[in-house]
N, C-alpha and C positions, 0 to 999 in steps of 0.2 A: 590481244591484238597485236597486229604486225605494226609496222613502221610505216609501211608503204599503205596499207589498210586504213588509218588516221591519217595521214597527206592526202589521199585521194579525196576522204569528207571532210576535211580541212578543205581544201580547195572547191568543192562543190557547195558550200555553204558560201564562202568568200563569193563566188560568181552568185549563187543564189542572192544575198546583199547587195548586190551589184545590180543586178535585174531589177530587184523591188525598191532601189533609188531611183534608178531609171522610171519605173515606173510609177512613182509618187512627184518627182519632178513633172512627167506628163501629167499628172492629173493634176497637180498644182497648178499649173501653166494652163489648163480645158480641165476645169470643172465639170462642165456638161457633155465632155465626151460619155460613150460607150468604152465600156476595157477594149483593146485592141486585141485581135484574136491570137497575133503573135504571143502576148502574154500569158493568156487563159491556155494556150499550147504548155509555156514553159512551166508556168506554175503546174500545171499536169505531170509531166515527167519531172520536175521537184519532186513534187508527192510522191512517184512510181521509184524514184531513188533513195528516198528516206525509207519507206516502205519496204525496199530490198535490204537498207541497211541492219535495221529492225529483225524481218526476218534471217537475215545472218548471223547477225548478233546472237539471238535467239535458240539458234540451229548450233552456233557455235558453243556454247555455255551453257546452254540445256535451261529450262525453266527455274529452276531454283537458284543456279548461278546466277540467273541473269535478273532474274529479281530480288532475291536478298543477299546476292556476292558484295563484293568490299565494292562496286562501283554501280551499287542498285540505284545509288540517289540520282546517280547520273543518268540511266536507262530507266527511272521512271518519268523521269526529266524529258527527254528524248521521246518518248511515247507518247507524253502528256502535250508537247507540241506538233507532236505528227497527229494528233486525235482532234485537234484545233486548227 
């Protein structure tokens, strides 16, 4: 892993959390509204970014090291989050 790669994805996770918090506030104040299209698009963008991260890490480490290496616990956790 490079430090820059980790910083970029940490920033993306932070921005995703802010978007999710904003969405929660909107729904808390307006429980009967439908999901705004912008939030749907943002969710798809974040999902694609996380999928790209998974593919990049898998290619960089190889299947064996990704699933069984020293950071396999985090990798499995990330993959489980991506699937749900």
